[in-house]
PyMOL Python script that loads the backbone (N, CA, C, O; Angstrom):
from pymol import cmd

cmd.read_pdbstr("""\
ATOM      1  N   UNK A   1       0.869  -1.253   0.069  1.00  0.00           N
ATOM      2  CA  UNK A   1      -0.030  -0.223  -0.186  1.00  0.00           C
ATOM      3  C   UNK A   1       0.763   1.343  -0.216  1.00  0.00           C
ATOM      4  O   UNK A   1       1.848   1.608   0.302  1.00  0.00           O
ATOM      5  N   UNK A   2       0.126   2.000  -0.761  1.00  0.00           N
ATOM      6  CA  UNK A   2       1.395   3.253  -0.712  1.00  0.00           C
ATOM      7  C   UNK A   2       0.443   4.512  -0.215  1.00  0.00           C
ATOM      8  O   UNK A   2      -0.690   4.534  -0.696  1.00  0.00           O
ATOM      9  N   UNK A   3       0.781   5.478   0.634  1.00  0.00           N
ATOM     10  CA  UNK A   3       0.317   6.349   1.185  1.00  0.00           C
ATOM     11  C   UNK A   3       0.958   7.938   0.690  1.00  0.00           C
ATOM     12  O   UNK A   3       2.136   8.267   0.548  1.00  0.00           O
ATOM     13  N   UNK A   4      -0.347   8.779   0.490  1.00  0.00           N
ATOM     14  CA  UNK A   4       0.429   9.880  -0.254  1.00  0.00           C
ATOM     15  C   UNK A   4      -0.170  11.295   0.486  1.00  0.00           C
ATOM     16  O   UNK A   4      -1.211  11.082   1.108  1.00  0.00           O
ATOM     17  N   UNK A   5       0.214  12.414   0.516  1.00  0.00           N
ATOM     18  CA  UNK A   5      -0.045  13.278   1.121  1.00  0.00           C
ATOM     19  C   UNK A   5      -0.742  14.045   0.223  1.00  0.00           C
ATOM     20  O   UNK A   5      -0.284  14.336  -0.882  1.00  0.00           O
ATOM     21  N   UNK A   6      -2.368  14.568   0.825  1.00  0.00           N
ATOM     22  CA  UNK A   6      -2.766  15.764  -0.034  1.00  0.00           C
ATOM     23  C   UNK A   6      -2.121  17.064   0.284  1.00  0.00           C
ATOM     24  O   UNK A   6      -1.610  17.417   1.347  1.00  0.00           O
ATOM     25  N   UNK A   7      -2.300  18.033  -1.394  1.00  0.00           N
ATOM     26  CA  UNK A   7      -1.506  19.354  -1.048  1.00  0.00           C
ATOM     27  C   UNK A   7      -3.018  20.032  -0.634  1.00  0.00           C
ATOM     28  O   UNK A   7      -4.127  19.535  -0.436  1.00  0.00           O
ATOM     29  N   UNK A   8      -2.473  21.457  -0.604  1.00  0.00           N
ATOM     30  CA  UNK A   8      -3.207  22.508   0.212  1.00  0.00           C
ATOM     31  C   UNK A   8      -4.357  22.528  -0.867  1.00  0.00           C
ATOM     32  O   UNK A   8      -5.500  22.859  -0.552  1.00  0.00           O
ATOM     33  N   UNK A   9      -4.063  22.213  -1.968  1.00  0.00           N
ATOM     34  CA  UNK A   9      -5.323  22.466  -3.455  1.00  0.00           C
ATOM     35  C   UNK A   9      -5.930  21.437  -3.276  1.00  0.00           C
ATOM     36  O   UNK A   9      -6.982  21.541  -3.907  1.00  0.00           O
ATOM     37  N   UNK A  10      -5.860  20.121  -2.581  1.00  0.00           N
ATOM     38  CA  UNK A  10      -6.636  18.675  -2.196  1.00  0.00           C
ATOM     39  C   UNK A  10      -6.144  18.270  -3.449  1.00  0.00           C
ATOM     40  O   UNK A  10      -7.014  17.986  -4.273  1.00  0.00           O
ATOM     41  N   UNK A  11      -4.932  18.168  -3.815  1.00  0.00           N
ATOM     42  CA  UNK A  11      -4.436  16.996  -5.031  1.00  0.00           C
ATOM     43  C   UNK A  11      -3.333  16.273  -4.471  1.00  0.00           C
ATOM     44  O   UNK A  11      -2.477  16.747  -3.724  1.00  0.00           O
ATOM     45  N   UNK A  12      -3.417  15.005  -4.913  1.00  0.00           N
ATOM     46  CA  UNK A  12      -2.444  14.310  -4.761  1.00  0.00           C
ATOM     47  C   UNK A  12      -1.680  13.813  -6.382  1.00  0.00           C
ATOM     48  O   UNK A  12      -2.123  13.873  -7.529  1.00  0.00           O
ATOM     49  N   UNK A  13      -0.373  13.328  -5.829  1.00  0.00           N
ATOM     50  CA  UNK A  13       0.525  12.833  -7.200  1.00  0.00           C
ATOM     51  C   UNK A  13       0.421  11.602  -7.103  1.00  0.00           C
ATOM     52  O   UNK A  13       0.028  11.221  -6.000  1.00  0.00           O
ATOM     53  N   UNK A  14       0.611  10.886  -7.794  1.00  0.00           N
ATOM     54  CA  UNK A  14       0.753   9.248  -7.820  1.00  0.00           C
ATOM     55  C   UNK A  14       2.042   8.933  -8.588  1.00  0.00           C
ATOM     56  O   UNK A  14       2.499   9.214  -9.696  1.00  0.00           O
ATOM     57  N   UNK A  15       2.507   8.082  -7.301  1.00  0.00           N
ATOM     58  CA  UNK A  15       3.689   7.628  -7.738  1.00  0.00           C
ATOM     59  C   UNK A  15       4.285   7.122  -9.067  1.00  0.00           C
ATOM     60  O   UNK A  15       3.331   6.634  -9.673  1.00  0.00           O
ATOM     61  N   UNK A  16       5.439   6.996  -9.839  1.00  0.00           N
ATOM     62  CA  UNK A  16       5.522   6.811 -10.626  1.00  0.00           C
ATOM     63  C   UNK A  16       5.572   5.020 -10.988  1.00  0.00           C
ATOM     64  O   UNK A  16       5.708   4.557 -12.120  1.00  0.00           O
ATOM     65  N   UNK A  17       5.435   4.280  -9.818  1.00  0.00           N
ATOM     66  CA  UNK A  17       5.281   2.837  -9.999  1.00  0.00           C
ATOM     67  C   UNK A  17       3.630   2.563 -10.116  1.00  0.00           C
ATOM     68  O   UNK A  17       3.040   1.716 -10.787  1.00  0.00           O
ATOM     69  N   UNK A  18       3.212   3.381  -9.402  1.00  0.00           N
ATOM     70  CA  UNK A  18       1.833   3.153  -9.670  1.00  0.00           C
ATOM     71  C   UNK A  18       1.170   3.476 -10.874  1.00  0.00           C
ATOM     72  O   UNK A  18       0.131   2.893 -11.183  1.00  0.00           O
ATOM     73  N   UNK A  19       1.772   4.517 -11.714  1.00  0.00           N
ATOM     74  CA  UNK A  19       1.683   4.792 -13.134  1.00  0.00           C
ATOM     75  C   UNK A  19       1.787   3.713 -14.084  1.00  0.00           C
ATOM     76  O   UNK A  19       1.028   3.222 -14.919  1.00  0.00           O
ATOM     77  N   UNK A  20       3.284   3.442 -13.587  1.00  0.00           N
ATOM     78  CA  UNK A  20       3.690   2.032 -14.366  1.00  0.00           C
ATOM     79  C   UNK A  20       2.504   0.781 -14.644  1.00  0.00           C
ATOM     80  O   UNK A  20       2.108   0.278 -15.696  1.00  0.00           O
ATOM     81  N   UNK A  21       2.145   0.533 -13.236  1.00  0.00           N
ATOM     82  CA  UNK A  21       1.617  -0.370 -13.268  1.00  0.00           C
ATOM     83  C   UNK A  21      -0.204  -0.389 -13.971  1.00  0.00           C
ATOM     84  O   UNK A  21      -0.905  -1.313 -14.383  1.00  0.00           O
ATOM     85  N   UNK A  22      -0.456   1.188 -13.823  1.00  0.00           N
ATOM     86  CA  UNK A  22      -1.883   1.335 -14.816  1.00  0.00           C
ATOM     87  C   UNK A  22      -1.634   1.491 -16.255  1.00  0.00           C
ATOM     88  O   UNK A  22      -2.489   1.788 -17.090  1.00  0.00           O
ATOM     89  N   UNK A  23       0.005   1.193 -16.544  1.00  0.00           N
ATOM     90  CA  UNK A  23       0.521   1.468 -17.839  1.00  0.00           C
ATOM     91  C   UNK A  23      -0.072   2.690 -18.555  1.00  0.00           C
ATOM     92  O   UNK A  23      -0.855   2.622 -19.502  1.00  0.00           O
ATOM     93  N   UNK A  24       0.351   3.711 -18.043  1.00  0.00           N
ATOM     94  CA  UNK A  24      -0.129   5.215 -18.422  1.00  0.00           C
ATOM     95  C   UNK A  24       0.997   6.174 -18.527  1.00  0.00           C
ATOM     96  O   UNK A  24       1.916   6.122 -17.710  1.00  0.00           O
ATOM     97  N   UNK A  25       0.984   6.789 -19.203  1.00  0.00           N
ATOM     98  CA  UNK A  25       2.272   8.274 -19.435  1.00  0.00           C
ATOM     99  C   UNK A  25       2.194   9.100 -19.156  1.00  0.00           C
ATOM    100  O   UNK A  25       1.456   9.193 -18.174  1.00  0.00           O
ATOM    101  N   UNK A  26       2.705  10.218 -19.582  1.00  0.00           N
ATOM    102  CA  UNK A  26       2.617  11.555 -20.003  1.00  0.00           C
ATOM    103  C   UNK A  26       1.519  11.718 -21.018  1.00  0.00           C
ATOM    104  O   UNK A  26       1.498  11.176 -22.123  1.00  0.00           O
ATOM    105  N   UNK A  27       0.735  12.412 -20.589  1.00  0.00           N
ATOM    106  CA  UNK A  27      -0.645  12.809 -21.622  1.00  0.00           C
ATOM    107  C   UNK A  27      -1.552  12.119 -21.790  1.00  0.00           C
ATOM    108  O   UNK A  27      -2.456  12.398 -22.577  1.00  0.00           O
ATOM    109  N   UNK A  28      -1.491  10.573 -20.757  1.00  0.00           N
ATOM    110  CA  UNK A  28      -2.689   9.862 -20.994  1.00  0.00           C
ATOM    111  C   UNK A  28      -3.679   9.890 -20.068  1.00  0.00           C
ATOM    112  O   UNK A  28      -3.348  10.530 -19.070  1.00  0.00           O
ATOM    113  N   UNK A  29      -4.896   9.380 -20.025  1.00  0.00           N
ATOM    114  CA  UNK A  29      -5.840   9.716 -19.081  1.00  0.00           C
ATOM    115  C   UNK A  29      -6.022   8.682 -17.895  1.00  0.00           C
ATOM    116  O   UNK A  29      -6.102   7.490 -18.192  1.00  0.00           O
ATOM    117  N   UNK A  30      -6.080   9.007 -16.786  1.00  0.00           N
ATOM    118  CA  UNK A  30      -6.854   7.816 -15.748  1.00  0.00           C
ATOM    119  C   UNK A  30      -8.691   7.786 -15.596  1.00  0.00           C
ATOM    120  O   UNK A  30      -9.416   8.511 -16.277  1.00  0.00           O
ATOM    121  N   UNK A  31      -9.036   7.110 -14.893  1.00  0.00           N
ATOM    122  CA  UNK A  31     -10.552   7.484 -14.715  1.00  0.00           C
ATOM    123  C   UNK A  31     -10.525   6.843 -13.072  1.00  0.00           C
ATOM    124  O   UNK A  31      -9.842   5.946 -12.578  1.00  0.00           O
ATOM    125  N   UNK A  32     -11.534   7.691 -12.519  1.00  0.00           N
ATOM    126  CA  UNK A  32     -11.448   7.306 -10.737  1.00  0.00           C
ATOM    127  C   UNK A  32     -13.354   7.378 -10.264  1.00  0.00           C
ATOM    128  O   UNK A  32     -14.134   8.313 -10.088  1.00  0.00           O
ATOM    129  N   UNK A  33     -13.479   5.937 -10.206  1.00  0.00           N
ATOM    130  CA  UNK A  33     -14.721   5.445  -9.725  1.00  0.00           C
ATOM    131  C   UNK A  33     -15.096   5.624  -8.441  1.00  0.00           C
ATOM    132  O   UNK A  33     -14.336   5.097  -7.629  1.00  0.00           O
ATOM    133  N   UNK A  34     -16.076   6.229  -7.978  1.00  0.00           N
ATOM    134  CA  UNK A  34     -16.261   6.443  -6.653  1.00  0.00           C
ATOM    135  C   UNK A  34     -17.566   4.974  -6.120  1.00  0.00           C
ATOM    136  O   UNK A  34     -18.776   4.818  -6.277  1.00  0.00           O
ATOM    137  N   UNK A  35     -16.520   4.220  -5.504  1.00  0.00           N
ATOM    138  CA  UNK A  35     -17.334   3.010  -4.840  1.00  0.00           C
ATOM    139  C   UNK A  35     -17.572   3.287  -3.427  1.00  0.00           C
ATOM    140  O   UNK A  35     -17.039   4.198  -2.794  1.00  0.00           O
ATOM    141  N   UNK A  36     -18.602   2.242  -2.873  1.00  0.00           N
ATOM    142  CA  UNK A  36     -19.078   2.274  -1.575  1.00  0.00           C
ATOM    143  C   UNK A  36     -18.105   2.380  -0.329  1.00  0.00           C
ATOM    144  O   UNK A  36     -17.049   1.793  -0.566  1.00  0.00           O
ATOM    145  N   UNK A  37     -18.138   2.796   0.581  1.00  0.00           N
ATOM    146  CA  UNK A  37     -17.500   2.946   1.912  1.00  0.00           C
ATOM    147  C   UNK A  37     -16.187   3.893   1.627  1.00  0.00           C
ATOM    148  O   UNK A  37     -15.048   3.742   2.070  1.00  0.00           O
ATOM    149  N   UNK A  38     -16.767   5.066   0.622  1.00  0.00           N
ATOM    150  CA  UNK A  38     -15.389   5.881   0.685  1.00  0.00           C
ATOM    151  C   UNK A  38     -14.512   5.525  -0.170  1.00  0.00           C
ATOM    152  O   UNK A  38     -13.621   6.374  -0.173  1.00  0.00           O
ATOM    153  N   UNK A  39     -14.280   4.590  -0.998  1.00  0.00           N
ATOM    154  CA  UNK A  39     -12.991   3.766  -1.971  1.00  0.00           C
ATOM    155  C   UNK A  39     -13.290   4.585  -3.140  1.00  0.00           C
ATOM    156  O   UNK A  39     -14.422   5.024  -3.347  1.00  0.00           O
ATOM    157  N   UNK A  40     -12.305   4.797  -3.900  1.00  0.00           N
ATOM    158  CA  UNK A  40     -12.155   5.064  -5.283  1.00  0.00           C
ATOM    159  C   UNK A  40     -11.180   3.813  -5.922  1.00  0.00           C
ATOM    160  O   UNK A  40     -10.207   3.252  -5.417  1.00  0.00           O
ATOM    161  N   UNK A  41     -11.887   3.598  -7.324  1.00  0.00           N
ATOM    162  CA  UNK A  41     -10.807   2.690  -7.829  1.00  0.00           C
ATOM    163  C   UNK A  41     -10.501   3.545  -9.019  1.00  0.00           C
ATOM    164  O   UNK A  41     -11.324   4.332  -9.486  1.00  0.00           O
ATOM    165  N   UNK A  42      -9.287   3.369  -9.499  1.00  0.00           N
ATOM    166  CA  UNK A  42      -8.209   4.144 -10.197  1.00  0.00           C
ATOM    167  C   UNK A  42      -7.982   3.441 -11.235  1.00  0.00           C
ATOM    168  O   UNK A  42      -7.328   2.443 -10.936  1.00  0.00           O
ATOM    169  N   UNK A  43      -8.308   3.530 -12.683  1.00  0.00           N
ATOM    170  CA  UNK A  43      -7.681   2.658 -13.846  1.00  0.00           C
ATOM    171  C   UNK A  43      -7.706   3.570 -15.012  1.00  0.00           C
ATOM    172  O   UNK A  43      -8.430   4.535 -15.253  1.00  0.00           O
ATOM    173  N   UNK A  44      -6.841   3.086 -15.605  1.00  0.00           N
ATOM    174  CA  UNK A  44      -6.375   3.287 -17.182  1.00  0.00           C
ATOM    175  C   UNK A  44      -7.507   4.020 -18.040  1.00  0.00           C
ATOM    176  O   UNK A  44      -8.427   3.269 -18.366  1.00  0.00           O
ATOM    177  N   UNK A  45      -7.593   5.095 -18.387  1.00  0.00           N
ATOM    178  CA  UNK A  45      -8.974   5.395 -19.219  1.00  0.00           C
ATOM    179  C   UNK A  45      -8.839   4.928 -20.830  1.00  0.00           C
ATOM    180  O   UNK A  45      -7.766   5.215 -21.361  1.00  0.00           O
ATOM    181  N   UNK A  46      -9.492   4.473 -21.364  1.00  0.00           N
ATOM    182  CA  UNK A  46      -9.030   3.818 -22.683  1.00  0.00           C
ATOM    183  C   UNK A  46     -10.046   5.040 -23.826  1.00  0.00           C
ATOM    184  O   UNK A  46     -11.205   5.435 -23.701  1.00  0.00           O
ATOM    185  N   UNK A  47      -9.282   5.266 -24.602  1.00  0.00           N
ATOM    186  CA  UNK A  47      -9.802   6.311 -25.581  1.00  0.00           C
ATOM    187  C   UNK A  47     -11.166   5.701 -26.231  1.00  0.00           C
ATOM    188  O   UNK A  47     -11.214   4.482 -26.394  1.00  0.00           O
ATOM    189  N   UNK A  48     -12.003   6.310 -26.514  1.00  0.00           N
ATOM    190  CA  UNK A  48     -13.322   6.029 -27.268  1.00  0.00           C
ATOM    191  C   UNK A  48     -12.975   5.538 -28.442  1.00  0.00           C
ATOM    192  O   UNK A  48     -11.983   6.068 -28.943  1.00  0.00           O
ATOM    193  N   UNK A  49     -13.537   4.598 -29.100  1.00  0.00           N
ATOM    194  CA  UNK A  49     -13.003   4.038 -30.364  1.00  0.00           C
ATOM    195  C   UNK A  49     -11.791   2.837 -30.228  1.00  0.00           C
ATOM    196  O   UNK A  49     -11.302   2.393 -31.267  1.00  0.00           O
ATOM    197  N   UNK A  50     -11.381   2.387 -29.039  1.00  0.00           N
ATOM    198  CA  UNK A  50     -10.685   1.822 -28.855  1.00  0.00           C
ATOM    199  C   UNK A  50     -11.028   0.237 -29.093  1.00  0.00           C
ATOM    200  O   UNK A  50     -12.222  -0.058 -29.158  1.00  0.00           O
ATOM    201  N   UNK A  51     -10.234  -0.603 -29.202  1.00  0.00           N
ATOM    202  CA  UNK A  51     -10.523  -1.752 -29.515  1.00  0.00           C
ATOM    203  C   UNK A  51     -11.159  -2.587 -27.923  1.00  0.00           C
ATOM    204  O   UNK A  51     -11.767  -3.657 -27.900  1.00  0.00           O
ATOM    205  N   UNK A  52     -10.880  -1.926 -26.992  1.00  0.00           N
ATOM    206  CA  UNK A  52     -11.429  -2.668 -26.105  1.00  0.00           C
ATOM    207  C   UNK A  52     -13.008  -1.967 -25.929  1.00  0.00           C
ATOM    208  O   UNK A  52     -13.621  -2.543 -25.030  1.00  0.00           O
ATOM    209  N   UNK A  53     -13.585  -1.160 -26.402  1.00  0.00           N
ATOM    210  CA  UNK A  53     -14.482  -0.495 -26.372  1.00  0.00           C
ATOM    211  C   UNK A  53     -15.577  -1.444 -27.415  1.00  0.00           C
ATOM    212  O   UNK A  53     -16.721  -1.837 -27.190  1.00  0.00           O
ATOM    213  N   UNK A  54     -14.751  -1.602 -28.547  1.00  0.00           N
ATOM    214  CA  UNK A  54     -15.723  -2.449 -29.746  1.00  0.00           C
ATOM    215  C   UNK A  54     -16.191  -3.550 -29.277  1.00  0.00           C
ATOM    216  O   UNK A  54     -17.350  -3.913 -29.477  1.00  0.00           O
ATOM    217  N   UNK A  55     -14.994  -4.463 -28.331  1.00  0.00           N
ATOM    218  CA  UNK A  55     -15.288  -5.944 -28.222  1.00  0.00           C
ATOM    219  C   UNK A  55     -16.341  -6.199 -27.522  1.00  0.00           C
ATOM    220  O   UNK A  55     -16.608  -5.645 -26.456  1.00  0.00           O
ATOM    221  N   UNK A  56     -17.147  -7.231 -28.184  1.00  0.00           N
ATOM    222  CA  UNK A  56     -18.492  -7.464 -27.721  1.00  0.00           C
ATOM    223  C   UNK A  56     -19.818  -6.765 -28.158  1.00  0.00           C
ATOM    224  O   UNK A  56     -20.894  -7.360 -28.086  1.00  0.00           O
ATOM    225  N   UNK A  57     -19.728  -5.712 -28.533  1.00  0.00           N
ATOM    226  CA  UNK A  57     -20.627  -4.538 -29.065  1.00  0.00           C
ATOM    227  C   UNK A  57     -21.263  -5.495 -30.138  1.00  0.00           C
ATOM    228  O   UNK A  57     -22.429  -5.136 -30.306  1.00  0.00           O
ATOM    229  N   UNK A  58     -20.979  -6.472 -30.854  1.00  0.00           N
ATOM    230  CA  UNK A  58     -21.815  -6.885 -31.614  1.00  0.00           C
ATOM    231  C   UNK A  58     -22.709  -8.251 -31.314  1.00  0.00           C
ATOM    232  O   UNK A  58     -23.563  -8.713 -32.071  1.00  0.00           O
ATOM    233  N   UNK A  59     -22.297  -8.801 -29.992  1.00  0.00           N
ATOM    234  CA  UNK A  59     -22.309  -9.969 -29.696  1.00  0.00           C
ATOM    235  C   UNK A  59     -24.224 -10.175 -29.658  1.00  0.00           C
ATOM    236  O   UNK A  59     -25.107  -9.410 -29.268  1.00  0.00           O
ATOM    237  N   UNK A  60     -24.263 -11.361 -30.168  1.00  0.00           N
ATOM    238  CA  UNK A  60     -25.903 -11.434 -30.121  1.00  0.00           C
ATOM    239  C   UNK A  60     -27.308 -11.208 -31.457  1.00  0.00           C
ATOM    240  O   UNK A  60     -28.444 -11.626 -31.678  1.00  0.00           O
ATOM    241  N   UNK A  61     -26.048 -10.054 -32.202  1.00  0.00           N
ATOM    242  CA  UNK A  61     -26.789  -9.311 -33.419  1.00  0.00           C
ATOM    243  C   UNK A  61     -27.037 -10.444 -34.440  1.00  0.00           C
ATOM    244  O   UNK A  61     -27.857 -10.235 -35.335  1.00  0.00           O
ATOM    245  N   UNK A  62     -26.616 -11.219 -34.398  1.00  0.00           N
ATOM    246  CA  UNK A  62     -26.592 -12.446 -35.641  1.00  0.00           C
ATOM    247  C   UNK A  62     -26.479 -13.667 -35.056  1.00  0.00           C
ATOM    248  O   UNK A  62     -25.798 -13.924 -34.064  1.00  0.00           O
ATOM    249  N   UNK A  63     -27.284 -14.559 -35.804  1.00  0.00           N
ATOM    250  CA  UNK A  63     -26.997 -16.017 -35.261  1.00  0.00           C
ATOM    251  C   UNK A  63     -26.140 -16.929 -36.235  1.00  0.00           C
ATOM    252  O   UNK A  63     -25.849 -18.106 -36.019  1.00  0.00           O
ATOM    253  N   UNK A  64     -25.761 -16.122 -37.428  1.00  0.00           N
ATOM    254  CA  UNK A  64     -24.537 -16.814 -38.081  1.00  0.00           C
ATOM    255  C   UNK A  64     -23.128 -16.314 -37.796  1.00  0.00           C
ATOM    256  O   UNK A  64     -22.852 -15.136 -37.570  1.00  0.00           O
ATOM    257  N   UNK A  65     -22.378 -17.190 -37.825  1.00  0.00           N
ATOM    258  CA  UNK A  65     -20.993 -16.903 -36.989  1.00  0.00           C
ATOM    259  C   UNK A  65     -20.327 -16.845 -38.680  1.00  0.00           C
ATOM    260  O   UNK A  65     -20.389 -17.643 -39.615  1.00  0.00           O
ATOM    261  N   UNK A  66     -19.682 -15.483 -38.513  1.00  0.00           N
ATOM    262  CA  UNK A  66     -18.823 -15.237 -39.874  1.00  0.00           C
ATOM    263  C   UNK A  66     -17.621 -16.302 -39.664  1.00  0.00           C
ATOM    264  O   UNK A  66     -17.185 -16.766 -38.611  1.00  0.00           O
ATOM    265  N   UNK A  67     -17.199 -16.556 -41.083  1.00  0.00           N
ATOM    266  CA  UNK A  67     -15.716 -17.586 -41.379  1.00  0.00           C
ATOM    267  C   UNK A  67     -14.411 -16.316 -41.087  1.00  0.00           C
ATOM    268  O   UNK A  67     -14.612 -15.142 -40.774  1.00  0.00           O
ATOM    269  N   UNK A  68     -13.552 -16.753 -41.228  1.00  0.00           N
ATOM    270  CA  UNK A  68     -12.095 -15.938 -41.136  1.00  0.00           C
ATOM    271  C   UNK A  68     -12.108 -15.502 -42.364  1.00  0.00           C
ATOM    272  O   UNK A  68     -11.785 -14.314 -42.401  1.00  0.00           O
ATOM    273  N   UNK A  69     -12.307 -15.885 -43.237  1.00  0.00           N
ATOM    274  CA  UNK A  69     -11.984 -14.880 -44.650  1.00  0.00           C
ATOM    275  C   UNK A  69     -13.262 -14.006 -44.635  1.00  0.00           C
ATOM    276  O   UNK A  69     -13.148 -13.096 -45.456  1.00  0.00           O
ATOM    277  N   UNK A  70     -14.516 -13.981 -43.931  1.00  0.00           N
ATOM    278  CA  UNK A  70     -15.721 -12.863 -44.208  1.00  0.00           C
ATOM    279  C   UNK A  70     -15.211 -12.045 -43.577  1.00  0.00           C
ATOM    280  O   UNK A  70     -15.390 -10.916 -44.033  1.00  0.00           O
ATOM    281  N   UNK A  71     -14.351 -12.122 -42.273  1.00  0.00           N
ATOM    282  CA  UNK A  71     -13.951 -11.164 -41.190  1.00  0.00           C
ATOM    283  C   UNK A  71     -12.844 -10.271 -41.823  1.00  0.00           C
ATOM    284  O   UNK A  71     -12.818  -9.042 -41.770  1.00  0.00           O
ATOM    285  N   UNK A  72     -11.949 -11.065 -42.421  1.00  0.00           N
ATOM    286  CA  UNK A  72     -10.814 -10.571 -42.909  1.00  0.00           C
ATOM    287  C   UNK A  72     -11.087  -9.162 -44.043  1.00  0.00           C
ATOM    288  O   UNK A  72     -10.532  -8.066 -44.120  1.00  0.00           O
ATOM    289  N   UNK A  73     -12.724 -10.098 -45.199  1.00  0.00           N
ATOM    290  CA  UNK A  73     -12.905  -9.041 -45.898  1.00  0.00           C
ATOM    291  C   UNK A  73     -13.480  -8.091 -45.584  1.00  0.00           C
ATOM    292  O   UNK A  73     -13.195  -7.040 -46.159  1.00  0.00           O
ATOM    293  N   UNK A  74     -14.700  -8.103 -44.360  1.00  0.00           N
ATOM    294  CA  UNK A  74     -15.161  -7.101 -43.665  1.00  0.00           C
ATOM    295  C   UNK A  74     -14.060  -5.952 -43.630  1.00  0.00           C
ATOM    296  O   UNK A  74     -14.102  -4.902 -44.270  1.00  0.00           O
ATOM    297  N   UNK A  75     -13.024  -6.387 -42.711  1.00  0.00           N
ATOM    298  CA  UNK A  75     -12.245  -5.428 -42.208  1.00  0.00           C
ATOM    299  C   UNK A  75     -11.483  -4.847 -43.024  1.00  0.00           C
ATOM    300  O   UNK A  75     -10.946  -3.764 -42.790  1.00  0.00           O
ATOM    301  N   UNK A  76     -11.308  -5.724 -44.430  1.00  0.00           N
ATOM    302  CA  UNK A  76     -10.442  -4.820 -45.658  1.00  0.00           C
ATOM    303  C   UNK A  76     -11.469  -3.670 -46.155  1.00  0.00           C
ATOM    304  O   UNK A  76     -11.052  -2.542 -46.417  1.00  0.00           O
ATOM    305  N   UNK A  77     -12.945  -4.047 -46.278  1.00  0.00           N
ATOM    306  CA  UNK A  77     -13.869  -2.953 -46.907  1.00  0.00           C
ATOM    307  C   UNK A  77     -13.986  -1.907 -45.947  1.00  0.00           C
ATOM    308  O   UNK A  77     -14.110  -0.746 -46.336  1.00  0.00           O
ATOM    309  N   UNK A  78     -13.963  -2.164 -44.848  1.00  0.00           N
ATOM    310  CA  UNK A  78     -13.955  -1.044 -43.785  1.00  0.00           C
ATOM    311  C   UNK A  78     -12.740   0.041 -43.853  1.00  0.00           C
ATOM    312  O   UNK A  78     -12.920   1.246 -44.028  1.00  0.00           O
ATOM    313  N   UNK A  79     -11.517  -0.567 -43.693  1.00  0.00           N
ATOM    314  CA  UNK A  79     -10.545   0.362 -43.750  1.00  0.00           C
ATOM    315  C   UNK A  79     -10.317   1.103 -45.098  1.00  0.00           C
ATOM    316  O   UNK A  79      -9.537   2.049 -45.208  1.00  0.00           O
ATOM    317  N   UNK A  80     -10.856   0.734 -45.835  1.00  0.00           N
ATOM    318  CA  UNK A  80     -10.547   0.905 -47.485  1.00  0.00           C
ATOM    319  C   UNK A  80     -11.938   1.814 -47.533  1.00  0.00           C
ATOM    320  O   UNK A  80     -12.126   2.229 -48.677  1.00  0.00           O
ATOM    321  N   UNK A  81     -12.849   2.186 -46.696  1.00  0.00           N
ATOM    322  CA  UNK A  81     -13.790   2.851 -46.924  1.00  0.00           C
ATOM    323  C   UNK A  81     -15.047   2.623 -47.589  1.00  0.00           C
ATOM    324  O   UNK A  81     -15.926   3.459 -47.801  1.00  0.00           O
ATOM    325  N   UNK A  82     -15.040   1.522 -47.863  1.00  0.00           N
ATOM    326  CA  UNK A  82     -16.354   0.469 -48.265  1.00  0.00           C
ATOM    327  C   UNK A  82     -17.186   0.112 -47.607  1.00  0.00           C
ATOM    328  O   UNK A  82     -16.735  -0.175 -46.498  1.00  0.00           O
ATOM    329  N   UNK A  83     -18.424  -0.069 -47.696  1.00  0.00           N
ATOM    330  CA  UNK A  83     -19.050  -0.831 -46.774  1.00  0.00           C
ATOM    331  C   UNK A  83     -20.270  -1.833 -47.553  1.00  0.00           C
ATOM    332  O   UNK A  83     -20.956  -2.604 -46.882  1.00  0.00           O
TER     333      UNK A  83
END
""", "prot")
cmd.dss("prot")
cmd.show_as("cartoon", "prot")
cmd.util.cbc("prot")
cmd.orient("prot")
């Protein structure tokens, strides 16, 4: 456990090893979620449009499973601007 001192402005600075643990660096963002009992969860904020945000978004929209070739073609068409 790491203890931090709160500044007169109500701020804390996260130690380098904590930022490394989160996998974030200068210019990147973190998010904090207020939990019960006065706890806060801190985690790396993933940008909108990241693969993490996309995974699972299409789940259950089709009963047919796409083949690997169909997935490759759809990806190639999307990157090329074709739909």
